[in-house]
C-alpha positions in Angstrom: -3.9 -46.8 19.7 -0.7 -48.0 20.3 0.4 -50.9 21.9 2.9 -51.2 24.4 6.2 -52.5 23.4 6.9 -54.8 26.4 11.0 -55.4 25.9 11.9 -52.0 26.4 15.0 -51.5 28.7 13.8 -49.9 31.9 16.3 -47.6 34.1 18.1 -49.6 36.7 18.2 -47.9 40.4 19.7 -50.7 42.3 23.4 -50.4 39.8 24.4 -47.0 38.0 25.3 -47.5 34.8 24.0 -51.2 33.9 20.4 -50.8 32.6 17.9 -54.0 33.4 14.4 -54.5 32.3 11.5 -55.8 35.2 11.6 -59.4 33.3 15.5 -59.1 33.8 15.1 -58.1 37.7 12.5 -61.0 37.9 14.5 -64.0 36.5 17.5 -62.7 39.7 15.4 -62.9 41.6 13.9 -65.9 40.7 17.7 -67.6 40.6 18.5 -65.9 44.0 14.9 -68.1 45.6 16.5 -71.0 44.0 19.8 -71.2 45.3 21.0 -72.5 48.6 21.1 -70.9 51.2 22.9 -70.9 54.8 22.2 -71.1 58.3 23.0 -69.0 61.0 25.3 -71.4 62.5 27.1 -72.2 59.4 27.4 -68.2 58.5 29.2 -68.5 62.3 31.5 -70.7 61.4 32.3 -69.8 58.3 33.2 -66.4 59.6 35.6 -68.3 62.5 37.3 -69.9 59.7 38.0 -66.9 58.0 39.2 -65.1 60.7 41.0 -67.9 62.3 43.2 -67.4 58.6 43.6 -63.4 59.1 45.4 -64.2 62.2 47.9 -66.4 61.3 
């Protein structure tokens, strides 16, 4: 019985041409979970500021 190599890169279907291992994917998810999130109201405010800049 052969041992499994856990460091094998798997095909990444999300970003064509850029292989991503399962561990790298999990790390990206964890990083996203730990990043700052904004509220809907803050998002709307940011969009309004962006629209105002475009109208100038």
